[in-house]
C-alpha positions in Angstrom: 88.2 96.4 102.3 85.9 99.7 104.3 88.3 101.8 103.0 88.6 100.4 99.2 84.5 100.1 99.3 83.8 104.2 100.7 87.0 104.9 97.6 88.9 106.4 100.8 92.5 104.1 101.0 94.6 104.1 103.8 98.4 103.3 103.1 99.4 102.9 106.4 96.2 100.7 107.4 97.7 98.4 104.0 101.0 98.4 105.6 99.8 97.0 109.1 97.8 94.2 107.3 101.0 93.0 105.7 103.2 93.4 108.5 100.6 91.2 110.4 100.4 88.7 107.4 103.9 88.6 106.4 104.9 87.3 109.7 106.7 90.1 110.9 104.9 90.4 114.4 104.6 86.9 115.5 105.0 86.9 119.0 101.9 87.8 121.0 103.0 91.2 123.0 104.2 92.2 119.3 100.8 92.1 118.2 98.9 93.1 121.5 101.9 96.8 121.6 101.2 97.6 118.0 97.1 97.9 118.7 98.1 100.1 121.4 100.0 101.9 119.3 97.4 102.5 116.7 94.3 102.8 119.7 96.9 105.4 121.1 97.2 107.7 117.7 93.6 107.5 117.1 92.6 109.1 120.5 95.5 111.4 119.8 94.7 112.2 116.5 90.4 112.1 117.8 92.0 114.7 120.9 93.9 117.1 118.3 91.1 117.4 115.5 88.8 118.7 119.2 91.2 120.6 120.5 92.1 122.4 117.2 88.1 123.1 115.9 88.7 120.9 113.2 86.7 117.4 111.7 88.4 115.5 109.0 87.3 115.6 105.7 86.0 119.1 106.3 86.5 121.4 103.3 86.8 118.2 100.4 84.2 118.0 98.1 
């Protein structure tokens, strides 16, 4: 809802919502592993941006 409100869609976020809501991941360990993967990828993205000296959205008008 937040991404829609700021008019910045993120298709993978929608896919994650569907995976959970459709019950594809039904065991608690599956949900925890997906959450951990999301946190890991986010941290890696931030680290890469810092390493390269870039900021997300830079140069967009």
